[in-house]
C-alpha positions as CSV (number, residue, x, y, z in Angstrom):
1,M,-10.7,-16.4,-69.0
2,M,-11.7,-20.0,-69.6
3,P,-14.3,-20.3,-72.4
4,L,-17.8,-21.4,-71.7
5,Y,-19.9,-23.8,-73.8
6,L,-23.7,-23.6,-74.4
7,G,-26.3,-26.2,-74.9
8,V,-29.7,-25.3,-76.4
9,D,-32.6,-27.8,-76.2
10,V,-35.8,-26.7,-77.9
11,G,-38.9,-28.9,-77.4
12,S,-42.5,-28.5,-77.7
13,V,-43.1,-27.7,-74.1
14,S,-39.8,-26.4,-72.8
15,T,-36.7,-24.6,-74.1
16,N,-33.7,-25.1,-72.1
17,V,-30.3,-23.3,-72.2
18,V,-27.3,-24.5,-70.2
19,A,-23.8,-22.9,-69.9
20,I,-20.8,-25.1,-68.7
21,D,-17.1,-24.3,-68.2
22,G,-14.2,-26.0,-69.6
23,K,-14.3,-28.7,-67.0
24,G,-17.9,-29.6,-67.9
25,E,-19.4,-28.1,-64.7
26,V,-22.7,-26.3,-65.0
27,V,-22.3,-22.5,-64.7
28,D,-26.0,-21.7,-65.2
29,A,-29.1,-23.5,-66.5
30,R,-32.4,-22.0,-67.6
31,Y,-35.7,-23.9,-68.0
32,L,-38.2,-21.9,-70.0
33,R,-41.7,-22.6,-71.4
34,T,-41.8,-22.7,-75.2
35,Q,-45.5,-21.8,-75.4
36,G,-45.6,-22.3,-79.2
37,R,-43.0,-19.6,-79.7
38,P,-39.6,-21.2,-79.9
39,I,-37.7,-18.2,-81.4
40,E,-38.8,-15.9,-78.5
41,A,-38.0,-18.7,-76.0
42,I,-34.5,-19.1,-77.4
43,Q,-33.9,-15.3,-77.3
44,Q,-35.2,-15.1,-73.7
45,G,-32.8,-18.0,-72.9
46,M,-29.9,-16.1,-74.4
47,R,-30.8,-12.9,-72.5
48,E,-30.9,-14.8,-69.1
49,I,-27.8,-16.9,-69.7
50,R,-25.9,-13.8,-70.8
51,T,-26.5,-12.2,-67.5
52,A,-25.3,-15.2,-65.6
53,T,-22.1,-15.7,-67.7
54,S,-21.2,-12.0,-67.7
55,D,-20.6,-12.1,-71.4
56,G,-17.9,-14.7,-71.1
57,E,-16.2,-16.0,-74.2
58,I,-18.2,-18.8,-75.9
59,G,-16.1,-21.6,-77.1
60,G,-19.0,-23.6,-78.7
61,V,-22.7,-24.1,-79.0
62,G,-24.6,-27.3,-79.3
63,A,-28.2,-27.7,-80.3
64,T,-30.7,-30.5,-79.7
65,G,-34.4,-31.2,-79.2
66,S,-37.2,-31.4,-81.7
67,G,-36.5,-27.8,-82.7
68,R,-32.8,-28.3,-83.0
69,T,-32.6,-27.2,-86.7
70,L,-34.3,-23.9,-85.9
71,A,-32.2,-23.4,-82.8
72,A,-29.0,-24.1,-84.7
73,A,-29.9,-21.5,-87.3
74,I,-30.6,-18.9,-84.8
75,V,-27.8,-19.2,-82.4
76,G,-25.1,-20.5,-84.8
77,A,-24.5,-24.0,-83.5
78,D,-21.3,-25.8,-83.9
79,I,-22.9,-29.2,-83.4
80,V,-26.5,-30.5,-83.9
81,K,-27.4,-33.7,-82.1
82,N,-30.6,-35.7,-81.6
83,E,-32.3,-36.0,-78.2
84,I,-31.3,-39.6,-77.6
85,T,-27.5,-38.8,-78.0
86,A,-27.8,-35.6,-75.9
87,H,-29.6,-37.3,-73.0
88,A,-27.3,-40.3,-73.0
89,V,-24.2,-38.2,-72.8
90,A,-25.6,-36.2,-69.9
91,A,-26.6,-39.3,-68.0
92,L,-23.1,-40.9,-68.5
93,Y,-21.6,-37.8,-67.0
94,E,-23.8,-38.2,-64.0
95,E,-23.4,-41.9,-63.7
96,P,-20.7,-43.6,-65.9
97,Q,-22.3,-47.1,-65.2
98,V,-25.9,-46.1,-66.1
99,R,-27.8,-48.8,-67.9
100,T,-31.2,-47.3,-68.2
101,V,-32.3,-43.7,-68.7
102,L,-36.0,-42.9,-68.3
103,E,-37.0,-39.5,-69.8
104,I,-40.4,-38.0,-69.7
105,G,-41.2,-34.6,-71.1
106,G,-44.3,-32.6,-71.7
107,Q,-45.3,-34.1,-75.0
108,D,-43.1,-37.1,-75.5
109,S,-41.1,-39.7,-73.6
110,K,-38.0,-41.6,-74.2
111,L,-36.2,-44.8,-72.9
112,I,-32.4,-45.3,-73.6
113,I,-30.6,-48.5,-72.8
114,L,-26.8,-48.3,-72.5
115,Q,-24.1,-50.9,-72.2
116,D,-20.5,-50.0,-71.4
117,G,-21.3,-46.4,-72.0
118,V,-22.7,-47.0,-75.5
119,V,-26.5,-46.7,-76.5
120,V,-27.6,-50.2,-77.6
121,D,-31.3,-49.6,-77.8
122,F,-33.8,-46.8,-77.4
123,A,-37.6,-46.1,-77.8
124,M,-39.7,-43.0,-78.0
125,N,-43.5,-42.4,-77.5
126,T,-44.9,-39.5,-79.3
127,V,-48.5,-40.9,-79.9
128,C,-50.3,-41.4,-76.6
129,A,-50.5,-38.4,-74.1
130,A,-51.1,-40.8,-71.2
131,G,-47.2,-41.4,-70.8
132,T,-46.2,-37.8,-70.9
133,G,-46.3,-34.7,-68.6
134,S,-49.2,-33.1,-70.5
135,F,-51.3,-35.9,-69.1
136,L,-50.5,-35.0,-65.5
137,D,-51.0,-31.2,-66.3
138,H,-54.4,-31.8,-67.7
139,Q,-55.5,-34.0,-64.7
140,S,-54.0,-31.6,-62.1
141,T,-56.2,-28.9,-63.6
142,R,-59.3,-31.1,-63.4
143,L,-58.5,-32.1,-59.8
144,G,-57.7,-28.5,-58.7
145,V,-54.3,-29.5,-57.6
146,A,-51.3,-27.4,-58.7
147,I,-48.9,-29.6,-60.7
148,E,-46.0,-28.6,-58.4
149,Q,-48.0,-30.2,-55.5
150,F,-48.9,-33.4,-57.4
151,G,-46.0,-35.3,-56.1
152,D,-46.6,-34.3,-52.4
153,F,-50.2,-35.4,-52.7
154,A,-49.1,-38.8,-54.2
155,L,-46.7,-39.4,-51.3
156,Q,-49.6,-38.9,-48.8
157,S,-51.4,-41.9,-50.2
158,T,-51.6,-45.2,-48.3
159,S,-53.7,-47.2,-51.0
160,P,-53.3,-45.8,-54.5
161,V,-56.4,-46.3,-56.7
162,R,-56.0,-48.5,-59.7
163,I,-56.7,-46.2,-62.8
164,A,-56.8,-47.4,-66.3
165,G,-53.7,-45.9,-68.0
166,R,-53.4,-47.4,-71.5
167,C,-55.2,-44.3,-73.0
168,A,-55.4,-40.7,-71.9
169,V,-59.1,-40.6,-72.6
170,F,-59.9,-43.7,-70.7
171,A,-57.7,-42.8,-67.8
172,E,-59.6,-39.5,-67.4
173,S,-62.9,-41.3,-67.5
174,D,-61.8,-43.8,-64.9
175,M,-60.4,-41.0,-62.6
176,I,-63.8,-39.3,-62.7
177,H,-65.5,-42.6,-61.9
178,K,-63.1,-43.1,-58.9
179,Q,-63.9,-39.5,-57.7
180,Q,-67.6,-40.2,-57.8
181,M,-67.0,-43.4,-55.7
182,G,-65.6,-41.2,-53.0
183,Y,-61.9,-42.1,-53.1
184,G,-59.5,-39.6,-51.4
185,L,-57.5,-37.1,-53.4
186,P,-54.1,-38.5,-52.4
187,D,-55.1,-42.0,-53.5
188,I,-56.4,-40.7,-56.8
189,V,-53.3,-38.6,-57.5
190,A,-51.1,-41.6,-56.6
191,G,-53.2,-43.8,-58.9
192,L,-52.6,-41.3,-61.7
193,C,-48.8,-41.4,-61.2
194,E,-48.8,-45.3,-61.3
195,A,-51.0,-45.2,-64.4
196,L,-48.5,-43.0,-66.2
197,V,-45.7,-45.3,-65.2
198,R,-47.6,-48.4,-66.3
199,N,-48.3,-46.7,-69.7
200,Y,-44.6,-45.7,-70.2
201,L,-43.4,-49.3,-69.4
202,N,-46.0,-50.9,-71.6
203,N,-45.7,-48.5,-74.6
204,V,-42.1,-47.3,-74.4
205,G,-40.4,-50.2,-72.5
206,K,-42.4,-52.9,-74.4
207,G,-40.8,-55.7,-72.3
208,K,-37.2,-54.4,-72.6
209,D,-34.8,-55.6,-69.9
210,L,-34.4,-52.5,-67.7
211,Q,-31.4,-52.8,-65.5
212,G,-29.8,-50.6,-62.9
213,P,-28.3,-48.1,-62.4
214,V,-31.4,-46.2,-63.5
215,L,-31.6,-42.4,-64.1
216,F,-34.9,-40.4,-64.4
217,Q,-34.7,-37.3,-66.5
218,G,-37.0,-34.7,-68.0
219,G,-39.3,-32.2,-66.3
220,V,-41.6,-34.9,-65.0
221,A,-38.7,-36.3,-62.9
222,A,-39.5,-33.4,-60.4
223,N,-42.6,-35.2,-59.5
224,A,-41.9,-37.3,-56.4
225,G,-45.0,-39.4,-57.0
226,I,-43.8,-40.6,-60.4
227,H,-40.4,-41.2,-59.0
228,R,-41.8,-43.4,-56.3
229,A,-44.0,-45.2,-58.8
230,F,-41.0,-46.1,-61.0
231,E,-39.1,-47.5,-58.1
232,R,-42.1,-49.6,-57.2
233,A,-42.7,-50.9,-60.8
234,L,-39.0,-51.6,-61.5
235,E,-38.1,-52.7,-58.0
236,L,-34.9,-50.8,-58.5
237,P,-33.4,-47.6,-57.0
238,V,-34.1,-44.7,-59.5
239,T,-31.8,-41.7,-59.3
240,V,-33.0,-38.2,-60.3
241,P,-30.0,-35.9,-61.5
242,E,-29.7,-32.4,-60.0
243,H,-30.2,-30.9,-63.5
244,H,-32.9,-33.5,-64.5
245,G,-35.0,-30.8,-66.2
246,V,-32.4,-29.6,-68.6
247,M,-30.4,-32.8,-69.3
248,G,-30.8,-32.5,-73.1
249,A,-29.2,-29.1,-73.2
250,L,-26.6,-30.2,-70.7
251,G,-25.7,-33.1,-73.0
252,A,-25.5,-30.8,-76.0
253,A,-23.1,-28.5,-74.1
254,R,-20.8,-31.4,-73.0
255,L,-20.8,-32.7,-76.6
256,V,-19.7,-29.4,-78.1
257,R,-17.2,-29.0,-75.4
258,D,-15.7,-32.3,-76.2
259,E,-15.7,-31.5,-79.8
260,A,-14.0,-28.2,-79.3
261,L,-11.2,-29.7,-77.2
262,R,-10.6,-32.2,-79.9
263,G,-10.2,-29.5,-82.4
264,S,-13.2,-30.6,-84.5
265,F,-13.8,-26.9,-85.5
266,S,-11.7,-23.7,-85.4
267,G,-13.7,-20.8,-83.7
268,S,-17.3,-21.0,-82.8
269,A,-20.1,-20.2,-85.2
270,F,-22.1,-18.5,-82.3
271,R,-23.8,-15.5,-83.6
272,G,-23.5,-13.7,-80.2
273,F,-25.8,-12.7,-77.4
274,Q,-27.1,-9.9,-79.5
275,I,-29.5,-12.4,-81.3
276,A,-31.8,-11.8,-78.3
277,G,-32.8,-8.5,-79.8
278,H,-33.0,-9.6,-83.4
279,T,-36.3,-9.9,-85.3
280,Y,-36.7,-13.1,-87.3
281,R,-39.0,-13.9,-90.2
282,T,-40.0,-17.5,-91.0
283,R,-41.8,-18.8,-94.0
284,S,-42.2,-21.9,-96.1
285,F,-42.7,-22.7,-99.7
286,E,-43.1,-25.7,-101.9
287,C,-40.2,-26.5,-104.3
288,D,-41.5,-27.3,-107.9
289,A,-38.2,-28.6,-109.2
290,C,-39.2,-32.2,-109.2
291,S,-42.1,-34.4,-108.2
292,N,-41.1,-34.6,-104.6
293,A,-42.6,-31.1,-104.0
294,C,-40.6,-30.6,-100.8
295,E,-41.6,-28.1,-98.3
296,I,-38.8,-25.8,-97.7
297,A,-38.4,-23.8,-94.4
298,D,-36.7,-20.5,-94.6
299,I,-35.7,-18.2,-91.8
300,S,-34.3,-14.7,-92.3
301,H,-33.1,-11.6,-90.3
302,D,-33.0,-8.2,-91.7
303,G,-33.7,-9.6,-95.2
304,E,-30.7,-11.9,-95.0
305,V,-31.4,-15.7,-95.2
306,V,-30.1,-17.3,-92.0
307,A,-30.9,-21.0,-93.0
308,R,-33.1,-23.1,-95.1
309,W,-33.9,-26.8,-94.7
310,G,-36.4,-29.5,-95.5
311,G,-35.5,-30.5,-99.0
312,R,-34.4,-34.1,-100.0
313,C,-31.6,-32.6,-102.0
314,D,-29.3,-29.6,-101.6
315,R,-31.0,-27.2,-104.1
316,W,-32.2,-25.0,-101.4
317,Q,-29.6,-25.8,-98.8
318,Y,-28.2,-22.5,-97.3
319,R,-25.0,-22.2,-95.3
320,E,-23.7,-19.1,-93.7
321,R,-20.1,-20.3,-94.2
322,E,-18.4,-23.3,-95.6
323,R,-17.9,-25.2,-92.3
324,T,-21.2,-26.7,-91.3
325,A,-22.2,-27.9,-87.9
326,V,-21.3,-31.4,-86.9
327,S,-24.6,-33.2,-87.1
328,D,-26.3,-36.4,-86.0
């Protein structure tokens, strides 16, 4: 049986797991809510992907996302890559000529500029919520519109309302003002979509030269209103990939597949699907060996240390075995 390769992307809002075959094709993909419990989300992802892959042989595991260090420790990752690399690789598989990657998640957003298949520039926004999915989630609740219907309402608009989008607080105040003036719901929803896009381009794009082909990735890419707003603002076609919501995990899976085929490691460090039933204990402590006073993270299972990280030196570095994961 041809081995499968897993990609795990742990973020603040979602935890995604993707399984691909030796040809790089998606066998199964899972998008789960992290809900502040990343370990449980990873375990749930392993349970679900195990069912879909029928316990097939795992040839390698890649980890990415803001929680990639934790994910790598739990699943036994063979490579650990940052989100920019993972999203860029996934985009290049979808469109080898891609020049611009727009990525908007629940708590942050990214912009990646590529040239001849190489990342030449990137930017991230983790400060203002007005350019992220959480902004839309909050406003959909206030408007009484399910977030899944947000895009459909936006597409019904014939005259989007201009809403201040430079700040989440001001945007909400302006939206309430427009409601009080009697503007229709579709026009307000479309205005919110355009406000998010303006915020993204002003704060993340910052005047960068955005050229096509353009790919739009991340959970927010499912929102047809945002998709249309990007096409209007950029005056370019914007493509939403089939697996837009799990592109980080997909990129990690394809990266580990490539490393495995190149022979970068011998035998996967994957701990097995049984990790879904394990109980993990996490703690942190302050190292007093020097004036740096590093905060060390420690995760263990059945009294055995699985991994430690966070120090500026290797005093507390723990590795299960001599071969370490191929990292950023």
